[in-house]
Each structure stands twice: as structure tokens, then as C-alpha cells.
C-alpha positions as CSV (number, residue, x, y, z in Angstrom):
1,X,-19.8,74.1,85.9
2,X,-23.6,74.3,86.4
3,X,-23.8,77.5,84.3
4,X,-21.9,76.0,81.4
5,X,-24.2,73.0,81.4
6,X,-27.4,75.2,81.5
7,X,-26.0,77.4,78.7
8,X,-25.3,74.3,76.6
9,X,-28.8,72.9,77.1
10,X,-30.3,76.3,76.3
11,X,-28.3,76.5,73.0
12,X,-29.3,73.0,72.1
13,X,-33.0,73.8,72.7
14,X,-32.6,76.9,70.5
15,X,-31.1,74.9,67.7
16,X,-33.8,72.3,68.0
17,X,-36.5,75.0,67.8
18,X,-34.8,76.6,64.8
19,X,-34.7,73.2,63.0
20,X,-38.4,72.7,63.8
21,X,-39.3,76.1,62.4
22,X,-37.3,75.5,59.3
23,X,-39.0,72.2,58.7
24,X,-42.4,73.8,59.2
25,X,-41.5,76.5,56.7
26,X,-40.3,73.9,54.1
27,X,-43.3,71.7,54.6
28,X,-45.9,74.5,54.4
29,X,-44.6,76.7,51.6
30,X,-46.2,76.7,48.2
31,X,-42.7,76.8,46.7
32,X,-41.6,73.4,45.4
33,X,-38.4,72.3,47.1
34,X,-36.5,69.2,45.8
35,X,-33.1,67.7,46.4
36,X,-32.0,65.2,43.7
37,X,-29.1,62.9,43.6
38,X,-26.8,63.3,40.6
39,X,-28.5,60.3,39.0
40,X,-31.9,62.0,39.4
41,X,-33.2,60.1,42.4
42,X,-35.4,62.1,44.8
43,X,-33.5,62.6,48.0
44,X,-36.0,65.1,49.4
45,X,-39.3,66.6,48.3
46,X,-41.6,68.9,50.2
47,X,-45.4,68.6,50.4
48,X,-45.9,71.1,47.6
49,X,-44.0,68.9,45.1
50,X,-45.9,65.8,46.2
51,X,-49.2,67.7,45.7
52,X,-48.3,69.0,42.3
53,X,-47.1,65.7,40.8
54,X,-49.6,63.5,42.7
55,X,-47.1,60.9,43.9
56,X,-46.5,59.9,47.4
57,X,-43.0,59.9,49.0
58,X,-43.0,56.1,48.8
59,X,-43.8,56.1,45.1
60,X,-41.0,58.6,44.4
61,X,-38.4,56.3,45.9
62,X,-38.8,54.1,42.9
63,X,-38.7,56.9,40.4
64,X,-36.1,59.3,39.0
65,X,-36.5,62.8,37.6
66,X,-36.1,61.4,34.1
67,X,-39.3,59.3,34.7
68,X,-41.3,62.4,35.4
69,X,-39.8,64.7,32.7
70,X,-42.1,65.4,29.8
71,X,-40.7,63.5,26.8
72,X,-40.6,66.7,24.6
73,X,-38.3,68.5,27.1
74,X,-36.4,65.6,28.6
75,X,-33.2,66.0,26.6
76,X,-33.1,69.7,27.2
77,X,-33.5,69.4,31.0
78,X,-31.0,66.6,31.3
79,X,-28.5,68.7,29.3
80,X,-29.1,71.6,31.7
81,X,-28.4,69.4,34.7
82,X,-25.1,68.4,33.1
83,X,-24.1,72.1,32.9
84,X,-25.2,72.7,36.5
85,X,-23.1,69.7,37.6
86,X,-20.1,71.5,36.2
87,X,-20.8,74.5,38.5
88,X,-23.3,76.6,36.6
89,X,-26.3,77.9,38.5
90,X,-29.5,78.2,36.5
91,X,-32.1,80.8,37.2
92,X,-35.7,80.8,35.9
93,X,-35.4,77.3,34.5
94,X,-38.6,76.0,32.9
95,X,-39.3,72.4,33.6
96,X,-42.3,70.4,32.3
97,X,-43.2,67.2,34.3
98,X,-45.8,64.6,33.8
99,X,-47.8,64.1,37.0
100,X,-49.2,60.8,38.1
101,X,-52.4,61.5,36.3
102,X,-50.3,62.1,33.2
103,X,-51.2,65.8,33.1
104,X,-48.4,68.3,32.2
105,X,-47.1,70.3,35.1
106,X,-45.2,73.5,34.3
107,X,-42.5,74.6,36.8
108,X,-40.2,77.5,36.9
109,X,-37.3,78.4,39.2
110,X,-33.7,77.9,40.2
111,X,-31.6,74.8,40.1
112,X,-28.0,74.6,41.4
113,X,-25.6,71.9,42.5
114,X,-24.3,71.2,46.0
115,X,-20.6,70.5,46.1
116,X,-18.6,68.7,48.8
117,X,-14.8,68.9,48.6
118,X,-15.1,70.3,45.1
119,X,-17.2,67.4,43.8
120,X,-20.9,67.7,42.9
121,X,-23.2,65.7,45.2
122,X,-26.8,66.8,44.6
123,X,-29.1,69.1,42.7
124,X,-31.0,71.7,44.7
125,X,-34.3,72.8,43.1
126,X,-36.5,75.7,44.2
127,X,-39.4,75.9,41.8
128,X,-43.0,77.2,41.6
129,X,-46.0,75.8,39.8
130,X,-46.8,78.0,36.8
131,X,-49.3,75.6,35.2
132,X,-52.3,77.9,35.8
133,X,-50.4,80.9,34.6
134,X,-49.5,79.1,31.4
135,X,-53.1,78.1,30.9
136,X,-54.3,81.6,31.4
137,X,-51.7,83.0,29.0
138,X,-52.8,80.4,26.4
139,X,-56.5,81.3,26.8
140,X,-55.7,85.0,26.5
141,X,-53.8,84.4,23.3
142,X,-56.6,82.3,21.9
143,X,-59.2,85.0,22.7
144,X,-56.9,87.7,21.2
145,X,-56.5,85.6,18.0
146,X,-60.2,85.0,17.7
147,X,-60.9,88.7,18.2
148,X,-58.4,89.6,15.5
149,X,-60.0,87.1,13.1
150,X,-63.4,88.6,13.8
151,X,-62.0,92.1,12.9
152,X,-60.1,90.9,9.9
153,X,-62.3,88.3,8.3
154,X,-64.8,89.5,5.7
155,X,-67.4,86.8,6.1
156,X,-68.8,84.4,8.6
157,X,-67.6,81.2,6.9
158,X,-64.0,82.4,6.8
159,X,-64.2,83.6,10.4
160,X,-65.6,80.2,11.6
161,X,-62.9,78.4,9.7
162,X,-60.2,80.6,11.3
163,X,-61.7,80.0,14.8
164,X,-61.6,76.2,14.1
165,X,-57.9,76.5,13.2
166,X,-57.1,78.5,16.3
167,X,-59.0,76.0,18.5
168,X,-57.2,73.0,17.0
169,X,-53.8,74.7,17.7
170,X,-54.9,75.3,21.3
171,X,-56.1,71.7,21.7
172,X,-52.8,70.4,20.3
173,X,-50.8,72.7,22.6
174,X,-52.8,71.5,25.7
175,X,-52.3,67.8,24.9
176,X,-48.6,67.7,24.4
């Protein structure tokens, strides 16, 4: 009897240690992990998500995903969630949120639905912040466009006008 009791305590300690290790991994990864209710309420978010959007856990209790979705992409993302609710699993989904400071946050990753007894219960999101990558790509495209204008424009006035057009496009793109 004593051996069974010791074995049981040892197994419980191992499970407890495993849970602690898993929690440490989730809390300290740079990946964004979020669990959403079917209505879009935040059931769980890790530290990376809180850092990226700038909200506290307490503030998120009063918000839904729809409140954070960028207006320009809201309908598209909500439509994807409806498809996911039907059983589809979406990979490399691009999501644009508005952080607390109102800046656009670009995320990319996988979203799927948790089912219990055949019914959808929650959305699982594993995303990464690609905001800096998007900014770098936009800057590279701008530099390339300006370089092409420099090569293809016969005079300084036309070149400067083309640079102004490209800069205005870039400013508009960064402010949406």
C-alpha cells in the first residue's frame, strides 16, 4: 500500500512540474497565443499578445476581437472565423489589429477551432508579429521604386515629382 501511495505522489509531482514547464513556455515565447470564445471574447492571452497590443489582461476582459480588428480587414477576418467554426483550419492567416496606441499590428499564423462533443467551443490562435517585417518590405519597395525612377526619369523635376508620388503612397499605406 505504501508503494502505491508513493508512486501516486511521484506521478502527481511529475504532472505538476510538466504543467509549470508548459506555463513557463507559453508565458515566455515570442509567439502570440490566444484562446477566444466563439463570440470573440479573450479567454486566454499570453504575455506576447499583451505586449504587442498594449492592453492589460484586465482591459481585455471588456473587449472582443472585433474591437481590436482593423476596420479595413474586420469583415474578412470575421468571415474566416465563421469558416473555421465549421471545421476548417486556417494556416498562414494574416490579421491586422489596432493596438491600444491605435497603431496597426500585423500578425500571421494559424487559427483553428476547439470542438467538444462535435460542437465548436473556442478559437485557438497561434500567431507571430510580422509588423517589422512588413515595414521593412514596404521600405525596400519604396527604395526600389525611387531607384527605378532615378534610372528612368530624364530630368530632375520629373524625378522629384515621381519621388513625391511614391512617398505619398507609402505614407497612405502606413496610416491605414
